[in-house]
C-alpha positions as CSV (number, residue, x, y, z in Angstrom):
1,M,-11.9,14.2,36.7
2,S,-13.7,16.3,34.1
3,E,-16.2,15.1,32.0
4,A,-16.5,14.1,28.4
5,M,-13.4,13.1,28.1
6,I,-13.1,10.5,25.6
7,E,-13.7,10.7,22.1
8,L,-13.5,8.3,18.9
9,R,-10.6,10.3,17.7
10,H,-8.7,10.1,20.8
11,L,-8.9,5.8,20.3
12,R,-8.3,5.8,16.9
13,T,-5.0,7.8,17.2
14,L,-4.2,5.7,20.3
15,A,-4.8,2.4,18.2
16,M,-2.6,4.2,15.2
17,L,0.7,5.0,17.7
18,R,0.2,1.6,18.8
19,E,0.2,-0.1,15.4
20,T,2.7,2.0,14.2
21,G,5.4,2.5,17.1
22,S,6.1,6.4,16.6
23,L,4.2,9.4,16.5
24,V,5.3,10.6,13.5
25,E,4.2,7.8,11.3
26,A,0.9,7.9,13.4
27,A,0.5,11.3,12.1
28,E,1.0,10.5,8.7
29,R,-1.6,7.8,8.7
30,L,-4.0,10.0,10.5
31,F,-3.4,13.0,7.8
32,L,-2.0,15.1,10.7
33,T,1.1,17.2,11.8
34,Q,2.8,15.7,14.7
35,S,2.1,18.3,17.3
36,A,-1.1,18.2,16.2
37,L,-0.9,14.5,17.1
38,S,1.1,15.4,20.1
39,H,-1.4,18.1,21.1
40,Q,-4.5,15.8,20.9
41,L,-2.6,12.9,23.4
42,K,-1.6,16.0,25.5
43,D,-5.2,17.2,26.1
44,L,-6.7,13.3,26.7
45,E,-4.1,13.3,28.8
46,E,-5.5,16.4,30.7
47,R,-8.8,15.4,30.9
48,L,-8.1,11.9,32.2
49,E,-5.3,13.3,34.7
50,C,-3.2,10.6,33.9
51,S,-0.5,9.6,32.0
52,L,-0.7,7.1,28.8
53,Y,2.5,6.6,27.7
54,E,6.2,7.0,28.0
55,R,7.5,9.5,25.4
56,K,11.3,8.3,25.5
57,T,10.6,5.1,24.7
58,R,10.3,3.6,20.8
59,P,7.9,2.4,19.9
60,P,5.9,3.7,22.7
61,R,5.6,1.9,26.1
62,F,1.9,2.6,27.0
63,T,0.6,3.3,30.7
64,S,-2.0,1.0,32.6
65,A,-4.7,3.8,31.6
66,G,-3.0,3.6,28.1
67,R,-3.5,-0.1,27.8
68,R,-7.0,-0.1,28.8
69,L,-7.8,2.8,26.4
70,L,-6.2,0.4,23.5
71,E,-8.7,-1.9,25.2
72,L,-11.3,0.0,24.5
73,A,-10.1,0.9,21.0
74,D,-10.4,-2.7,20.1
75,E,-13.6,-3.2,21.0
76,V,-15.6,0.5,20.4
77,L,-13.6,0.9,16.9
78,P,-15.1,-2.2,14.7
79,M,-18.5,-1.9,16.2
80,V,-18.2,1.7,14.5
81,R,-17.4,0.4,11.4
82,S,-19.7,-2.3,11.1
83,A,-22.6,0.1,12.0
84,E,-21.3,2.4,9.3
85,R,-21.3,-0.5,6.8
86,D,-24.5,-1.2,7.6
87,V,-25.9,2.1,7.6
88,A,-24.4,2.7,3.8
89,R,-26.3,-0.8,3.0
90,L,-29.5,0.0,4.8
91,A,-29.2,3.5,2.6
92,G,-29.2,1.4,-1.1
93,G,-25.5,0.7,-1.6
94,E,-25.6,-2.8,-0.6
95,A,-26.2,-4.5,-3.9
96,G,-23.4,-3.9,-6.6
97,R,-20.8,-5.7,-9.4
98,L,-17.2,-5.1,-8.2
99,H,-14.5,-7.2,-10.3
100,I,-11.4,-5.8,-10.3
101,C,-8.5,-5.9,-12.2
102,I,-4.4,-5.6,-11.5
103,E,-2.0,-4.2,-13.7
104,C,0.9,-5.4,-11.0
105,H,1.4,-8.9,-10.8
106,S,2.9,-8.3,-6.6
107,C,-0.6,-6.8,-5.9
108,F,-1.4,-10.6,-5.1
109,Q,0.2,-10.3,-1.6
110,W,-1.8,-8.1,-0.4
111,L,-5.2,-7.5,-2.8
112,V,-6.2,-11.2,-2.3
113,P,-7.2,-10.7,1.5
114,C,-8.7,-7.6,1.4
115,M,-11.2,-9.0,-1.1
116,D,-11.7,-12.1,1.7
117,H,-11.6,-8.9,4.6
118,Y,-14.1,-7.2,2.2
119,R,-16.4,-10.2,1.6
120,E,-17.5,-10.4,5.2
121,S,-18.9,-7.0,4.9
122,W,-20.2,-6.8,1.8
123,A,-21.6,-10.5,1.0
124,D,-24.1,-9.3,-2.0
125,V,-21.4,-7.6,-3.8
126,E,-20.6,-9.6,-6.3
127,L,-16.5,-9.8,-6.0
128,D,-14.3,-10.9,-8.6
129,L,-9.9,-10.6,-9.5
130,T,-8.5,-10.9,-12.5
131,G,-5.1,-9.8,-14.2
132,G,-4.9,-7.3,-17.0
133,F,-1.7,-8.7,-18.3
134,S,-2.7,-9.3,-21.6
135,F,-5.0,-6.8,-22.7
136,E,-5.5,-2.7,-21.7
137,P,-7.4,-2.4,-18.4
138,L,-8.0,1.1,-18.4
139,P,-10.0,1.3,-21.3
140,A,-12.1,-2.0,-20.4
141,L,-12.6,0.0,-17.3
142,G,-14.1,3.0,-19.1
143,R,-16.8,0.3,-21.5
144,G,-17.8,-1.1,-18.0
145,E,-16.2,-4.6,-18.4
146,I,-14.6,-4.3,-14.8
147,D,-15.2,-1.9,-12.1
148,L,-11.7,-1.1,-10.5
149,V,-8.3,-1.1,-12.1
150,V,-5.5,-1.0,-9.5
151,T,-2.6,0.3,-11.7
152,S,0.5,2.5,-11.1
153,D,-0.1,4.5,-14.5
154,P,-2.8,6.2,-14.0
155,V,-4.1,8.0,-17.5
156,D,-6.1,10.7,-18.5
157,L,-9.5,9.4,-19.4
158,P,-12.9,10.8,-19.8
159,G,-14.9,9.4,-16.7
160,I,-12.0,7.6,-14.8
161,I,-10.9,9.2,-11.7
162,Y,-8.3,7.9,-9.4
163,R,-8.2,7.3,-5.4
164,P,-4.4,7.0,-3.6
165,L,-3.7,3.5,-2.0
166,F,-0.2,4.1,-1.1
167,R,3.4,5.2,-2.2
168,Y,5.8,2.8,-2.6
169,E,9.8,2.3,-3.4
170,A,10.9,0.3,-6.3
171,M,14.1,-0.7,-6.0
172,L,16.8,-3.7,-8.0
173,A,17.4,-6.8,-6.7
174,V,20.8,-8.1,-7.0
175,A,22.4,-11.4,-6.2
176,K,24.0,-11.4,-2.6
177,H,27.6,-12.0,-4.5
178,H,27.1,-9.8,-7.2
179,P,29.2,-6.8,-8.1
180,L,26.7,-4.4,-7.3
181,A,25.6,-5.3,-3.8
182,G,27.6,-3.2,-2.1
183,A,26.7,0.2,-4.0
184,R,24.6,2.2,-1.6
185,Y,22.2,3.1,-4.8
186,V,22.3,2.1,-8.9
187,E,22.1,4.5,-11.6
188,P,20.7,3.6,-15.0
189,E,24.0,3.1,-16.7
190,S,24.7,0.1,-14.1
191,L,21.9,-2.0,-16.0
192,A,23.9,-1.5,-19.7
193,T,26.0,-5.0,-19.0
194,E,22.8,-6.9,-17.1
195,V,20.4,-8.9,-17.7
196,L,16.9,-7.4,-16.5
197,I,14.5,-9.5,-15.3
198,T,10.4,-8.0,-15.9
199,Y,6.9,-9.2,-15.9
200,P,5.8,-10.2,-19.3
201,V,4.3,-6.9,-20.1
202,D,4.7,-4.0,-22.2
203,R,7.6,-2.0,-21.5
204,N,5.9,1.0,-21.4
205,R,3.8,0.0,-17.9
206,L,7.0,-0.6,-16.3
207,D,8.9,1.8,-13.8
208,V,12.4,0.6,-14.7
209,F,12.0,1.7,-18.1
210,T,9.7,4.5,-18.4
211,R,11.2,6.1,-15.2
212,F,14.4,4.8,-14.8
213,L,16.2,3.4,-17.9
214,D,14.6,5.3,-20.7
215,P,15.0,9.0,-19.9
216,A,18.8,8.2,-19.7
217,D,18.7,5.9,-22.9
218,V,20.1,3.3,-21.2
219,E,19.2,-0.5,-22.7
220,P,20.1,-3.4,-20.3
221,A,22.8,-6.1,-21.8
222,S,19.5,-8.1,-22.6
223,I,15.3,-8.6,-20.8
224,R,14.4,-12.3,-19.7
225,T,10.6,-12.7,-18.5
226,A,9.1,-14.8,-15.5
227,E,5.7,-14.4,-14.8
228,L,5.5,-14.7,-10.4
229,T,7.6,-12.8,-8.4
230,P,9.2,-15.8,-6.7
231,M,10.4,-17.0,-9.7
232,M,11.9,-13.7,-10.6
233,A,13.6,-13.8,-7.1
234,Q,15.2,-16.9,-7.9
235,L,16.9,-16.0,-11.0
236,V,18.2,-13.1,-9.4
237,A,19.5,-15.1,-6.0
238,S,21.0,-17.9,-9.0
239,G,23.1,-14.6,-10.1
240,R,20.6,-15.0,-13.3
241,G,20.3,-11.3,-14.2
242,V,18.7,-8.6,-12.0
243,A,15.1,-7.6,-11.0
244,C,13.3,-3.8,-10.2
245,L,10.6,-5.0,-7.9
246,P,8.2,-2.7,-5.3
247,N,10.0,-2.8,-1.6
248,W,6.8,-4.9,-0.1
249,A,7.4,-7.7,-2.5
250,L,11.1,-8.1,-1.7
251,T,10.3,-8.0,2.1
252,E,10.8,-11.8,2.6
253,Y,14.2,-12.4,0.4
254,L,15.6,-9.4,2.4
255,Q,14.9,-10.7,5.9
256,N,15.8,-14.1,4.9
257,E,18.9,-12.6,3.5
258,T,18.0,-14.1,0.0
259,L,18.7,-11.0,-2.3
260,V,20.1,-7.8,-1.5
261,A,18.1,-4.3,-2.2
262,L,19.3,-1.2,-4.0
263,K,18.0,2.0,-4.6
264,M,17.2,3.1,-7.8
265,A,19.0,6.6,-8.3
266,K,20.2,8.6,-5.2
267,T,16.7,10.0,-4.0
268,G,15.0,6.7,-4.8
269,L,12.3,5.7,-7.2
270,W,9.3,6.0,-5.4
271,G,5.8,5.1,-7.1
272,T,1.8,5.3,-6.4
273,L,-0.2,3.2,-6.2
274,Y,-3.8,3.5,-7.3
275,A,-7.2,2.6,-7.7
276,A,-9.3,3.2,-11.0
277,I,-12.6,3.8,-10.7
278,R,-15.6,5.4,-13.2
279,E,-16.8,8.9,-11.8
280,D,-20.1,7.3,-11.5
281,Q,-19.7,4.7,-9.0
282,A,-17.4,6.7,-7.0
283,E,-19.8,7.5,-4.2
284,Q,-21.6,3.6,-3.9
285,P,-20.7,3.1,-0.3
286,F,-19.3,-0.7,-1.6
287,M,-17.1,1.1,-3.7
288,R,-15.8,3.8,-1.3
289,D,-15.3,1.0,1.5
290,F,-13.5,-1.1,-0.9
291,V,-10.9,1.3,-1.3
292,S,-11.0,2.1,2.6
293,T,-10.4,-1.4,3.1
294,A,-7.8,-1.7,0.5
295,I,-6.2,1.3,1.9
296,E,-6.1,-0.5,5.6
297,T,-5.0,-4.3,4.2
298,S,-2.2,-2.9,2.5
299,F,-1.2,-0.7,5.9
300,A,-1.2,-3.8,8.2
301,T,0.1,-6.2,5.5
302,L,3.1,-4.3,3.3
303,S,6.5,-3.3,4.5
304,G,7.9,-0.1,3.4
305,V,4.6,1.7,2.2
306,R,3.7,5.2,3.2
307,V,0.8,7.3,2.5
308,V,0.0,9.3,0.0
309,P,-0.4,12.9,1.0
310,E,-3.8,14.5,0.8
């Protein structure tokens, strides 16, 4: 057996392979090609002179050696992350203010757990969360009234930069017995006779209008608003209308077969969620770590999201 075998990248790769259950998805999350990831694992197996997982099973079934390295990863990787945070705080990035505003109602589902996790490591950062549904969050960010905006609609503003969090698919939710329920996908014209249920925000901040209906010059028969995602789901399930929601927000309702979700157009309607921050704060350790924590939490808690290509 040769020396200097196991590196942190190997542990991260094995942990990601276990988390995703797929070489393709693990490579995507690690920003590697599948070939590069496979080569990395093969190189480690050659160093250790043993197999780490069975390649013909999905999800991969780890050998006893692979499971032992995963135990090591579970012990070491959190310690490394904690040490990196400690060093950042010692370097002067400990205190700060992080007032977050969200433009997406459904984001509460993963952002609140993210903030709870973040507080464990950055107790001295003043953390607050508000919804940007009654004002324009991005100009407020530029004025310094808030510090981070979670948005799917980046606007070119001086001094504001956008860090991508993840990609998601917007889907049309319909009742189980709706006439469209058996369709493979819907076109804009399909909504011309429907009651469209939306969040109570301007239509220029809703993908269903800006990227689906408006380009096709189609209007729904009528529009109804609801404040909360569960309320929207209940209205849809009872046949009161249809709604366009992110795929992750529909997971619960699809699992219990309350609703049916349809692709919007043959290719689907994909969007990207961003963290908008001021340029002068972008490299602050507490800000960088929040963005990293947000990405990690979203992939750990949400279904159907994808990595944003670099």
